[in-house]
N, C-alpha and C positions, 0 to 999 in steps of 0.2 A: 780331313777337311774337304767338303764337297765343292766342286767348282765346275763350271761349264766351259766347253771349248767353243771358241768363236766360230760361227759358221762362215763360209766364204761369203764375201760381201760384194754386192752389186753397186756400182757407183753410177746411179742414174743421173742424167743431166750433164755428164762430162763427155768430152770428145777425145779422151785418151784411148788410144788403141790398146789391144790386149797385150802386146809385147811391152809397150811402154809401162803399162799398169803393172805387169809382172816384175819388170826391172825396178820400178819405184817401190813396190812392196818389199822386194829383197833388200833394197837400200834402207828402208825403214826398219828392218829387223822385225818383221811381222812376228807376233808372238807364237812360238812353238809350244810354250807351256800353257797349261790350263789357265783361263782367265775368267773371272766372274763377270757375266753380262746378263742383264735382265731385259733391257730395252734395246733392241737392235737398231741399226741405222735406218731401217725401213719403218720404224715406229711400231713394230710388233713386240708385245710383251711376252717373254719366255718364262721359264721356271728354273729354279735351282733348289736342290735338296736341303740346303742350309739356309739360304737367304731369302727365299720367296716369302717366308712367313713375315719377314720385316716389311717387304713390299706390300703385302696384303693389308697391313695396318694403315697404309697411306690413303686418306680420303681424298675426294676430288678437290676440295679446297686447298689441301696441302700440295697436291700436284700442280694446281694452278699457281700456287705460291712459288714453287720451284721455278716455273717458267718466268713468272714476273721478276723474280730475283735475278735470274740469269740475263734476262733482257735488259733490266735496269743497270746491272753492272757492266754490261757490254756498252750500253749508251754512255755510261760514265767514263769508260775506258777511251771511247772515241773522243769525248769532250776533253779529257785530260791530255790526250795526245795533241789535240788542236791547241790547247793552252800552252803546251810546251813549244810548239812550232811558232806560236805568236810571241814567244819570249816571256810568258807569264810564269813558267816553271823552268827551273834549271835543268831538270831531267825528268823523264817519265819511264815507268816500267810497265809495259802493256801486259794484259792477261788474256786477250781474245783467243778463244779456243779451249781455255781451261775453266770455263764457267761451271761446268757440271762437277768437276773435281772439287771446286771450292764451295759452291752452294750446297752440294749434296753432303759433303763432310761437315761444313759449318752448321747446317741445320740439324745434323745428327747429334751435335753437342748439347749439353745442358748448361743452364746459367752458372752452376757452381764449378763447372770445368774451366780450366785455365788454358788459354791458347797462346802458343809462341809462333809468330809468323816469321817469314823472311822479309822480303820487300815487294812481293808480287801478290800477296793474299788480299786483294781489295774485295773480292767476293766474300771471303770469310769475314772480313771487317764489317761488311753489310749485314751478315747474319748475326753479328754480335752487337748490332746497333751503334756502331761507331759512325759519327758524323763524317760523311765522305769529304765534305769541304774541309773539315779539320785535318783529314788525312793528307791533304795536299800541302799543308803548311811546311812539312819537312821537305817536300820536293820544290817548294818555293825558296827554301833556304832561310825561312824566318822563324823556325822552331827546331829544337832538337828532337821533338816527338810529334806533338800535335793534339794528343788526347791523353786523358788520365786512365791508365790501365785498370785501376781499381774500380772504375765505374762500369766496366764491361767484361772484366777478366780476359781482355785481349791485349797482349803485350805490345810494346812499341816495336816498330819495324827494326829488324837487324840487318844492317848493310854489310857487315863482315861475314863472309861466306861460312855457313855452318856454325857460327859462334852461338847461336840460340839453342843448339841441341844439348850441350852440357848444362846450360841454364835450365832447360826444360826438365832434364832428369833430376837435377838438384831440387827443383821446385816440387817435382813429383815425390821425391823421397821425403821432403818436408811435409807434404800432404799425408803421406803414409804414416809418419810418426805422429802427426797431430791427431789422426783418426785413431791410432792405437791408444794414445793418451786419453782421448775423449771416451773411448770404449772402457778403459780401465776406471776412469772417474765415474762412469755411469753405472758401475756395478752396484746393485742394491738400490738404485734410484728409479724405482718403478714409476711408470707413467710419464717420464720425461721424454719429449719428442726428440728423436735422433736427428742430427744434422744429415742432410743428404750426402751420400758418398760422392767423391769428386775424382776426376782424373785429369791428366794433362795431355794435350795434343800438340805436337811440334811439327811444323812444315819445313821441308827442304826440297831441293831439286836434284835431278840426276847428277848434275855436276858437283853439287855439294856432297854427294854420297862418297866422293873420292877423298874428301877431307878427313884428316885424322880425328877431328872433333866428333864426327858422326860415329866412328868406330869405338872411340873411347866412351862415348855416351851409351852405346848399346851394351858395352861390357858392364858398366855400372848398373844400367837398367836391369839387365838380366841377373846380375849377381845379387841385387837387392830386391828383385821382383817389384820394381817400381811401377806405379800405376800410370804408365805413359804410352801413348800411341804415336809411333813415328809415321808421319804421312809424307811419303815421297811423291811429288808430282814429276813423273818422268815425261817431260815435254820434248824429249829426244835431242835437245841441243843445249849444251853448256856453252853459251855464246856461240862460237863457231865449231865446237868439238861435238861430233855426234855421240849418242849414247853407246853405240857399238864400240867406241874407243874407251869409254868409261868402264865398261864391264862386258865380260864374255858370257855371263849368265844373267837371267832375269834378276833385277835388283831385289825382288821379294825373296829370292832364294837365300840371300845373305843372312836372313834372320836365323836360318838353321844353324849357322856357325856359332851363334850366340845362345842358342837353346830356347828360342821363343818363336811363335807362329809368324809366318810371312804370307801375305795374300796379294795377288795381282788382280786388279779390277779394271774394267773398261772405264777409263777416266772421262769419257764423253757420254757415259750413261749415268745420269743424275740419280736414277732410282737405285741402281746397283751400288753406286758410291755411298749413298745414304745408308743402305742396308748393311754393307760391309763395315762402315764406320760406326754405326750404331752397335753392331755386334762387338767390334774391337773395344769400344769405350766401355761396354758392359763388362767385358773380360777384365779390363784394367781396374774398373771401380770395385769389382768383386774380389780383388786380390789375386787374380790369376797371372799377373805380370804383364810385361809389355807385348805389343803387337806391332809389326811393320806392315803398312799398307803401301803398295806401289800402284799409283793411279796412272795407267797407261794412256797418255793424252798427247797433245801437241801444241806447241807455241806457234800459232799461225803468223803472228807478226814478228817484230824485231825483239831482240833480247832487251834492249832499251832504245830510247830515241836517239842514242849515240851510235847505234849499230845499223848495219846494212846487210840483211840476211841474203840478198841476192848475190853476195860475194862468195857464199859458201854452200848454198843449196839451190836446187832447181825448182821451177814453177810446177813441174809435174808432181813432185812430192807434196807441195802445198795444196794442189788441186785434189789429190787423193784424200787428204785430211779434211778439206772443206766439205767433202761429200759425207763426212762423218759428223758434221756439225751438231753439237749437243742441243742447241735450241731447236733446230729443224726437226730432229728426231722426236723430241718431246711434243712439239706442235703437232706432228703427224699423229701421235698417239692420242692427244687430247681431242683432236678433231674426229678421229676415227671412232672414239668411244663416246662422242657426244658430250664431252666434259667442258668444252669451251667453244665459243662461236666467234664470229667476226667482231662483234662488239667488245668482247673480252680482249682480243689481240689489239684492237684499235686503242682501247683504254690503256693497255700496257705500254704501247708506244707513246701515248700522250704523257703518261707518268714518267717515262724515261726522259722525254724532252723537258718536262718540268724540273726533274732532278738536274739535268744538264744546265738549265738556265740558272738554277740556284747556285750550283757549283761555280759557274762562270762568274756570276755577279760577286759571290763571296770572295773568290780568288782575286778579282780585279780590285776589290775594296781592301785587301790586306795591306797593312802598313809595314814598311821595313823597320824593324827595331833598331835603336841606336846601338852601334857596334860596341860602345863603351860598356854595355851590359855584359858582353862576353868577358871583358876583363874583370868585372865585378863578381862574376859567377864562377871564376876559376878556382878560387879557394874560399873557404868559409871566413877566414881572417885575412887581413891585409898581408901581402907578401912583397918584399922589396923588389924581386925580379919582375913581378907583374907591374908594380908601380913604375919601374924603369921602362918597361915596354910601352905602358900607357903614355908616359911622358914623350917617348919617341914618336908614338902615333899622333899625339896632339901637335907636336912640332911639324911632323910631316904634313898633317892636314892643313895646318896654318899656311903652308906654302902655296896652297891653291886658292886662298882667300883673295878677293878683289882688292887691289890697293887703291887708295884714294890719291888721285894725282895732286902734285904739289900746287899747281895753279888751278885748283878745282873751281874757285870762284870765277876766274877769268873764262874758263872753259864753259861754265854754266851761262855766263853773260853772252858769250859768243853764240851759243846754241840758241839763245832767245832772240 
């Protein structure tokens, strides 16, 4: 597998001295292993013996679409954070800094592919045409999901760490068996159009990689050559635990222990992420088994709005990664190649503001459902314990009702 080594990076526009920069790079665990990168932080497009052919297929409209998607989802992220601070959401999980990893991989998938997200894949949701306002329903606490996965092949968010990985492998094994059955039934039926081959892609973070679910999933995926791509967004922090504590080797290397390919890609390079993911999904669809992708990126903000990252990491580290901003590097490339002008970027910003206004209004207009529906939806049929708990709730709620004073008529006359 060919892969390029990252060149030494210059962090233009920062005032960090050389010593501080070196210390911060050491703390970040700068990649010593080969890592696929096509678009550098300076906006220069490089080459790769394996993946350049995928990048060459990207036309200017697609590249502009990558930028528009990344900008739009960052604006959405800012708006959702503000809504949480205003009390409109119970919690929010920011993605700023991880836009390229999500947009690049999401855009590499095909409609028949099925996606299993964690709880931070808002950018992937955008690429799968999920209504982002509907996505906020779960964080508002008014829905157990927010959208119908059958409409987009994008599964509901999974809040339990790594629980989506065995689900994804099981789904992939189901696809595998369905396709074998369809192929067997199609024998002798000439002229019948074949259904497009499908694969599964499952997202998880560097912290979730330490969960047993991930390892068990990889064992099954390898044993059965399941058509699944494991997409790990290594954003360097499992809440307050750095990735250097999670693993002593690059996470992509773990795939070797299960007998399938593992690739580390610059997760802030949307072109490289798209190329690597397109290749991996092709491998899965063609029956070559699973692939592990490690997107080497960074969570610029907090783990969630309940987190304070200043308690466990320094501003110098954050500054280094801001210099690798995925939006800025693609903008440099688009401008340098004459593929986008000021009018384009102004329109992108306007579109982002329009999305934010839509999301804000839709969230404000959400009605809180009657809690009694939770009791009604617990079991298909009536259950005596649920009925007992509902009766307790009704009695408890009645205790807050306004009581009519005994001398209500006299009080009303006195008031008049």
